[in-house]
N, C-alpha and C positions, 0 to 999 in steps of 0.2 A: 504494500499500500504506500509506503514511504517514497518509493522510486516513482510510482505512477503519478502521486500527487505532485512530487517535485517536477517531473517532466511537464505535466500540464501547466504548472505555475510558470515554468521557463518559457513554454510556448505563449502563454497569455502575456507574459512580460515583454517578450519579443514583439508581439503584435503591438502592444501600447508604445514601446520605445521606438521601434522602427517606424511605426505609423505616425507617431508624433514627430519624429524627425522629418519624416517625409512631408507631413502637413507644413511645418515650418519652412522647409525647402521650397515647396510649392508656393507658399505665401510670399516669400522674399524672391527667390531666384525666378520663379515663373510669373511673378507679378499678380498673384491671385488675391492678395490683399491681407489685411491684418486679421480678419476673421479666421482665415486658414491658419495663421501664426497662432492666434489664441487657442484654436482647437488643438494645435499641436503642443502647445505648453500644457494644457489640461492633460492630454494623453500622457505626456512625458511625466507629469505628476502622479498619474495613475499607475504608470509603470513602477515608480518608486514604491508605491504602496503594495503592489503585487509582488514585487522582488522581496519585500519584507515579510511576506507570508510563507516563505520557504520553511519547510520543517527543520532544516539544518540551522543551528544557531550561529554559525561562524560566517560573519560578514564577508570576510576575505575569500573564503571558500565559495560562497554563493555567488559573489560577483565575478571571481575568476572563472567559474563554470559558465555563468551567463555570457562571458565574453566569447566563448566557443559557440554558444547558441546564437549570439548576435551576428557573428560572422556568417554562419550558414543561413540564418533567417534573412540577413540583408541581401544575400544573393538570391534566395527564393522570392523575396519581396520584389526585387528588381526585375526578375523574370515575370512575375504575375502582374506587376502594375506598370512597369516602364519598358517592357519588351527587351530587357537585357538578356543576352545570350552568352552564358558563361563559357570559357574555354576548358579544356581538361585540366588546366593548372588551377583555375578557379575552384572546380569541383574537388580536386585532390586537396587543395588547401582547406577548404571548408570541411571535408571529411577528417583531415588531421586535427582541425580545431574541435570537432565533435568528439573524436577519440580522446583528445586531451581532457575535454570537459568531462566526459564519462569517468576517466581515470581520477581526476580531481574529486568528483562528487560521490561516485558510487562504489569505488573499490573499498572492500571491507578493511577496517582498521582495527587494530588491537585495542583493548579497553584502556 
C-alpha cells in the first residue's frame, strides 16, 4: 500500500508542478496573459501540498525521488501537450532518472 500511495502522489505532484509551470510559461512566453500565470501559481502551490502528503517523512528523499519523476513527467507532458518528440537519448535519460528515483525511495533499508 505504501508504494502504491506514494506513486499516485508522485504522479499527482507531477501533474500540478509541470502543469503549473506550463501555465506560467504559456502566460508569459506565449502571451496568454496573467490569468494563465495566476492559475500556474495556484497549481504550483497545490504541488507543494501534494508533495508533503508522501508517506515517507524524509523531505530530502521525497524531493530527490520526485526529481526523477519530474524529468520523465516533463517529457511525457511535452509529448502530450506540445507535440514534443523525444529521441532515444531523452527516453534513456528519463528511464535512468526513474530507476534512480525507485532506488532512492523504494529499496528496502535496515531498521
